[in-house]
N, C-alpha and C positions, 0 to 999 in steps of 0.2 A: 583445485577447482576441476569439475568434470567437463566433458565436452558438450554437455547439454546446452541448449540455447539459453542465453541470458535474456531475461525479460524484465523490463521496468514498467511498472503499473502506476498510473496516476492521471492527472489532467494537465494539458500542455501549458496553461497560463499560470500555474502555481510557481512561485519563486523558488521553493525548495526543489521542485521538479527540474526547473531550469538549471539549477546548480548541479544536480545529480547528472543530468544529461550532458552538461558541459564537461564535468569531470570525466565521464565515460569516454566522451569524444577526445579529450586531451590525452587520455591514456590509450587511445586507439582500441578500445574494447567494443567489439561488435555486440549489438543487442537489439532486441525488438522492443518497440514501445507500444504498450497497450493503453489506449485512451479510454478511460471510463465514460467520458461524455458521449463518445461514439459507440463503443462496444459493450458498455456495462461490465458486469462481472457475474460469472455463473456461481451457483450455490456450491457446487463441488469444490471449485477452486477456493472460494471463501472459507468453507469449512476446513479444508486442508490447512490454510493459513491459521485459522483459529486453533486447530489442534497443535500446530507448531509453535505459535508465539502467544496465543491467548487473545480473546476478543477485547480485553481491556487495552492491550497494546495497539490493536488495529483501529479501535474506535476513537476518532479525533473529537475530543470534547472541548477543543479550544476554538473551533471555527464557527462561522456564521450558521452553517447547517445545523450544528448541535444546538446553538442558541435558539433556533426556530422549532426545535422538537418540543412537543407538548410536555408539560411538567409531569403529568401522570406517567408518561413513558420514561422520562428521566428518573423518576422516583422508584420505578419498579424494573429497571433495566437488568437483564440477565443475558446469558449467552444466546438463547434462541431469539429474544427480542432484538439484541444487538445485530445478529446475523440478518434478521428480517429488515432492520433499519438500514444496514449497509447495502443489502440487495436493492432496496427501494431507492436509496440515495447514495450511490457510490462515492460522491464527493465527501461523504462523512468518514471515509476510510483514510487513515493517516497516510501521508504521502512522503516519499514514494515507497512502493513495495518493490524490492528487488528480489527476483528469484533466479538463482543460478544453481543447477544441480538440485540437491535436496535442501539447500540453504535458502532461508528467507531473512531478509534484512528490512526492517521497517524504519523509515526516516532516512536522512542522509547525514552522514559524517564522513568526511574524506578519509580519516584514519581507519574507519571500519571498512570502507570500500577497498582501501589499499591492502588491508589484511585479507580480504576475500580474494583479491586478484593477484596476490603475490606468487 
C-alpha cells in the first residue's frame, strides 16, 4: 500500500458501508469518508473508476434506485449513460468504493480489505 490517503466512498446509512467502516476502525486504518449524499461525486473521479474497474462493476443494479430508472434507459444502458446516471444519482453506485493509492475496491469483503492493507 502507498502512503496516499485512503478514502471510502458511499452513504452513511448503508449496511455494507457500516461493515466496511467498522472493519477499518477495528484495524486502526485511518481513512477519509466521502459521503455521496452530501458531497456527490465528480465526473473525473467517476471516469477514473470506470477506467479501472468498469461501469458494469460500479453500477448497482440491485437497489431501489435502479428499480426506479426508466425502462428505456435500462434497455439502452452503456458506459456514457451509466456515468450520467451515477453522476445524477450517486446512490446507484455500488458501495463502498475504497480508494487507496492506485487501487480501487468496489464492495466490501473483509478478506479483500485484509489483502489490501497487509
